[in-house]
Structure formats: structure tokens, C-alpha cells
Phi, psi and omega in degrees: 000130180283139177302142181213160174285141179236153176265140172226157179301128179277337179241124182217107182230121180229123178164188181275145175072022185283338181301314180297329185277355181301321178304317179292319180299320179294314182300317181300333181256012178062031173266087187268325182254116190239141170258128185250137176229121183248147162292151181301133177086354184278320187305312181299333183286334186236001188304313184302313182289315183296309185286334174298317177293324177297315183297319182299327185248013173070033179277129181258134176267112183259349178201141180212139179207148170259132192253128172230337183251135180234039173288129188300326179296320179292324179297313180296319178300317178296319183306319184275001172263351181289132184305141181300335183285354183298131178265329189202151175248137176243130170252127184232117178138220181262202189303313186297312181297321181290316179296317181300308184288327178296318181287324173304313180298321178298315179298318184273354183057044178246156176296145177235132176246125183264126179237084183287142176255002173207169181235057185277343177196179184270008183298334184292344179229026181261163176272016181236162174230153177251110185228161173275123178236117183054041175084357180237142180286126184229153171273121186243133180296134175222226183226139178298144183302145171295325181210158174229128174237114182244112179269111185293337174296320180286314181298324180295336181272357179289155179301149182302328181301328180295319179295316180292328175296317177298322177297317179296321179292328181285316182295341181296345178300331180303309185276327181293320179293324176296313179302317183295316180296320178291325176297325176292315184287323186263331185239005180058033177286148178303142180217140178241115180297322182291317176300317179297321178297314179299316180297317178299318180293332177298326176286320181300322179303316184284323186290328185305112178063014184298332181290348181257358190250153170273124185293349180269002181277156175301321183299314180293317183292328174299316178295321180298313179299314178300317181299314182289328175296314179299325178298317177297318179296321178300320178293323177297317180296317182287335185076017178200176178273003186308320183295345186231002187213118178222222183303321182297324178286328177298319178296317179297318178299320178294320176298320178302323183285326190250340186289142173297315177223091181299148172281168176301142187315306185293333176293314178297318181295317180298316178296314180296328179298317180296315178300313183292329176295326176291318178297322181280346191053050190230094176055040181296327179294320178298312181298314180300310184295320178301310184291328177288310186297326184272356176093004183296312183298315179298319181295312183290328182296339178285341176215073190290162176282140180294128186294318179299318179292322180294319178297318178297319179295322178298323178290321184279335191308316183298339182265003183291331174226132180279145179053045184232097184286132169216178177303333181288348177285341180288140189299328184269001187295321182296311180298318178295318180298317179297321179295318179296319179300327182277343188242335185281126186290329178290314180295330177297333180284326188254351176230109183222000000 
């Protein structure tokens, strides 16, 4: 891989009470005219603090929308309706609002600031967006955010499922990095050692002492935000999602397509990571112990993934991306995976 310039967030604020300070952060960077995109139901929860900060520093709202639809045609149509005077786009909330506003900013070549209200996956700081294209959800290349502002007061109030989803998305680095290295060795796919190092370190941040921590504490959530930000930067360096997405994500994407009621992305990914670590013979004890100690297995076991749907997803997963080598590309992986599903005691708890 040839050395290249990479983009990283120029604004990075993580801590308590950051929503009120967004007005100052914008003012300091001469971003006076802002387009706002909210997840549904988020605006009333933060309006007083957000708009109070805007008023103090003279920030003007030139466009505002609540986002529920992420069809790519609608996103592009909205992008060209945003007033020309706009300096910056802000996405505030969960995945849909962030993906919608990030892609608008990409189309318009304007700065985008990501303000996540939960930490359910690494999308809030990735160079990709998840949008509906021709009726199917696809990962679409965009631009890594100019800035990330994470208010831990807001993140702490998010449902517990969001935190466990983020944990599942983070542990997936174990199997995705293995798949990527094997794709390099067997298929001569591009590989970046530095990107892989950053991705690996994103997991190390979260793993350190995690078995001793309450996931609802500020300390843990600060680490979670940092971990997911590093994951996004790793993807920017690699120029692809490879450092954070492998066989485990293919299974999750297949579940999204076939499940009657899909689970949250990171929950599916976390379960699939453990299965794929067994298929790879790649740190399965580490993955198992991590997910047990942090409470992930217990949490998912209360609402397990349907076994018939998971088996169908396992069959479909290798075809979710063309010319994309993972452990699931190996001919014996399906038979081995089915045997593991029937015999592994941990998987029996979370897939029933």
C-alpha cells in the first residue's frame, strides 16, 4: 500500500455537559450557519442545552430535520436543498441521523460533526454510511467526520442494549483482523499494518480491566467512545471497512435481510464473532471470557437469536459481499459452523 494523506477528526470532545458547549465549538471554528439533523425524539431532550449554547455564541440554524428515512435518493435530494450559506452539518442522535447528515455533507463537500447519543457501533466516526440503495441496506463510502462531540450525560441515559451492541461491535476486531490478514496472504488483498494496529488497539482500550467495571460508569463509556473512534480512524487509514468488518459482519448483514425481527447490529455481530473465532481457531477463549465477564452473554440470552434464522444467515453470509475472503469462504466452514452451533454451550444460550 502506497503512503497517503488521511483525514482524522479535527474536533474531538468527550465528556460531561458537552451539548451546551457545541455552540462555542462551532463559533471557535467560524461555523456560524448550521444545518441540524436529529434522530426522532432526540431534539426535545437536548433542545434547552443545545440552543442555549447556540444563542450565547450567535449560531444560526439554517436547516433542521428529524430523520427516519435513509433512502439514498432522498438523502441526495435533501443535500441540494440545504442553503448555500451553510458552513457545517451536525448529526445528533443514533445511526440514521448520523448516516443521513454525514452523506449530505459528503455530497456537498462540507464539514460534518457527529454528535452520537449512544455508542451502539462505530458508525458515528467511520468514513462510511449505511443507507438504503435500491431497497437494500448498503454500506456507502462517504467522509470521516470533521468532528465528534460525545456528551457522556446523554450517552449514559441511552438504553443498556446500546452499550452491549457497542461491545459486540468492538470485540469483532478479533475476527475481522484475522480475516483481513488471511485475505492478504491468500488473495493478495491490500493490507495496512498500521491500520490493523490502530484497530487492534481500539479493542485493547475497551478490554483493559473491563471485567472489573460497571458498563454504566463514565469511565467505561469514555473508553467505549474512544475505542469506537479509533475503529473509524482505522477504516479511514485502510480505505475500506476491513479493519472492523469481516466474517462476523457478513453473518449480521445476512440476519438483517432474513430475520423477522433483527437484533441490534452489535448484538448480532458479537454473537457471530464468537462463532467465527471458533471457526478461525483464533482466540476463542479470549472472546468467550470477555463476553461472559462483561455481561454480554447474559444480556443476549434473555432475548436470544432464532436458531433457524441464524443457520440461514450462516449459509447466506459468504455471498453478502462478492470477492470478499473470510473464514466463511472456506468450503468446510458451513458444516463446521453447524456442528459448533449444536455443541457449544455458550452459543446454545444466545442462539435458540
